[in-house]
C-alpha positions in Angstrom: 101.0 114.5 82.8 99.3 112.2 85.1 101.4 109.4 87.0 100.4 105.8 86.3 98.8 105.4 89.8 96.0 106.7 92.1 96.6 107.9 95.6 93.8 107.6 98.2 94.0 109.6 101.4 92.1 108.1 104.3 91.2 110.9 106.8 89.7 110.2 110.2 90.3 109.7 113.9 91.3 106.6 115.7 89.1 103.5 115.6 87.1 104.7 112.5 88.3 101.8 110.5 91.0 103.3 108.4 93.8 100.7 109.3 91.6 97.7 108.8 90.5 98.7 105.4 94.1 99.7 104.4 95.5 96.4 105.5 92.8 94.5 103.6 93.6 96.4 100.3 97.4 96.0 100.8 96.8 92.3 100.9 95.0 92.5 97.5 98.0 94.5 96.1 97.9 98.2 97.1 100.9 100.0 98.4 101.1 101.7 101.8 102.8 105.0 101.7 104.9 104.9 104.8 105.7 108.1 106.5 107.9 109.1 109.4 106.7 110.3 112.8 108.4 111.4 116.1 105.6 109.8 118.3 106.3 106.6 120.3 105.6 103.2 118.6 102.3 101.8 119.7 101.8 98.1 120.7 101.7 95.9 117.5 103.1 98.7 115.3 105.9 97.7 113.1 109.0 99.8 112.3 109.1 100.5 108.6 105.6 99.1 108.0 103.3 101.3 109.9 105.6 104.3 110.3 109.4 105.1 110.3 109.7 106.1 113.9 112.3 108.7 114.5 113.6 111.0 117.5 113.1 114.8 117.0 116.7 115.1 116.2 116.6 112.4 113.5 113.4 113.9 112.1 115.0 117.4 111.8 118.0 115.9 110.0 115.6 114.6 107.3 113.3 117.8 107.1 114.7 118.7 103.6 113.7 115.2 102.4 109.9 115.6 103.3 107.4 116.6 100.7 105.1 117.8 103.6 105.3 118.0 107.5 102.4 117.8 109.8 102.2 118.7 113.6 99.7 117.0 115.6 98.5 118.2 119.0 101.8 120.1 119.3 103.6 117.0 120.3 104.0 114.8 117.3 105.6 115.5 113.9 104.8 113.5 110.8 106.9 113.7 107.6 105.8 112.8 104.3 108.3 111.6 101.7 107.7 111.5 98.0 105.0 108.8 97.5 106.2 105.2 96.3 107.1 104.8 92.7 104.8 101.9 92.5 102.1 101.8 89.9 98.4 101.1 90.9 96.9 102.2 94.1 98.8 104.2 96.9 97.2 104.5 100.4 97.9 106.8 103.2 96.2 107.7 106.3 95.9 111.1 108.0 93.9 112.2 111.1 92.8 115.8 110.2 91.1 117.5 107.2 93.3 120.5 106.6 96.8 118.7 106.4 95.1 116.0 104.2 94.0 118.8 101.7 97.4 120.4 101.7 99.0 117.1 100.9 96.4 116.5 98.1 97.1 119.9 96.7 100.9 119.4 96.8 100.5 115.9 95.1 98.1 117.2 92.4 100.4 119.9 91.5 103.0 117.0 90.9 100.4 115.4 88.4 99.1 112.8 90.9 95.5 111.5 90.7 94.3 112.0 94.4 91.0 111.1 96.3 90.1 111.7 99.8 88.0 109.2 101.7 86.5 110.8 105.0 85.8 108.3 107.9 83.1 109.8 110.0 82.1 106.9 112.4 80.0 108.0 115.4 81.9 108.3 118.8 79.7 105.8 120.6 80.9 103.0 118.2 84.4 104.1 118.3 84.4 104.4 122.0 83.6 100.6 122.2 86.5 99.8 119.8 88.9 101.8 121.7 88.0 100.1 125.1 88.4 96.8 123.4 91.8 97.9 122.3 92.6 98.6 125.8 92.3 102.4 126.1 91.0 103.7 129.3 88.0 105.9 129.4 89.9 109.1 130.6 92.3 108.7 127.7 89.4 108.2 125.3 87.7 111.3 126.6 91.0 113.4 126.0 91.3 112.0 122.5 87.8 112.8 121.7 88.2 116.4 123.0 91.0 117.0 120.6 89.1 115.8 117.5 87.7 118.0 115.0 84.4 118.1 113.3 85.2 116.8 109.7 82.0 118.2 108.1 82.7 121.6 109.6 86.3 121.6 108.6 85.6 120.7 104.9 83.0 123.4 104.8 85.2 126.0 106.3 87.8 125.3 103.7 85.1 125.1 100.9 86.2 121.6 100.1 84.5 118.2 100.3 85.7 114.5 100.5 85.5 112.2 97.4 83.7 109.7 99.6 82.3 109.6 103.2 82.0 106.5 105.5 79.5 106.9 108.2 79.3 103.3 109.4 81.5 100.4 109.9 79.0 98.1 108.4 80.0 97.2 104.7 82.6 99.9 104.9 85.4 97.9 103.5 83.2 96.8 100.5 82.2 100.3 99.9 85.8 101.8 99.9 86.7 98.8 97.7 84.0 99.7 95.2 84.9 103.3 95.1 88.6 102.6 94.5 87.7 100.0 91.8 85.4 102.7 90.1 88.0 105.3 90.1 90.9 103.0 88.6 88.6 101.5 86.0 86.9 104.7 84.8 87.8 105.8 81.4 89.3 102.3 80.7 92.2 103.2 82.8 93.0 99.5 83.8 95.9 100.0 86.3 94.4 98.4 89.3 97.4 97.1 91.0 98.9 95.9 87.8 101.3 96.9 85.1 100.1 98.7 81.8 101.1 95.8 79.3 98.2 93.6 80.5 95.1 94.0 78.5 91.9 95.0 80.3 90.5 91.5 79.8 93.7 90.0 81.4 93.4 92.5 84.3 89.7 91.7 85.0 90.5 87.8 84.8 93.2 88.4 87.6 91.0 90.5 89.6 88.1 88.0 89.4 90.5 85.3 90.4 91.3 87.3 93.6 87.6 88.2 94.2 88.1 92.0 93.7 86.2 92.4 90.4 82.7 91.2 89.5 81.0 92.0 86.2 
């Protein structure tokens, strides 16, 4: 039996627009799936909102509670608890393709409805964004050297994403439209709202919020 929600996994490297779109959707009612990590908290990140930041010792004590664990660059651990119980739309971001697909498989085995959105923004564009963020060129080069080719990874695993974003232009609207189409198809009107509302009532609410247009 399907759970009364849909989970969207954003896959892509730093400065590809994942967080910006995620935050915009959360303001409209989506729920962020907060995971735990052993990496250090970055500037402007908020404990319990962006991640639950743990020491390696704290992380290991919680291992049995995690649905899935990912290791990045042999340095950082990410622990995924069960997804939030909220109805509607759940969002989560993952850097690499293979762990995202593994998480999707685990979730689907639990009856979840899961979609993967792949962010494949050119490095030239992302380099400028990282520089504006304050990253040094040397650090950017190291970051880029560790990144995978998403198309090659999906092909090697005989998989493909449900949506690919290749440009920042209109990317938020494209992702919103895709999510809206998934949650509204087959008259499954649970886009951020409880089941006891009629489709007409939900559409009225969404129109007022600027999310839905006939």
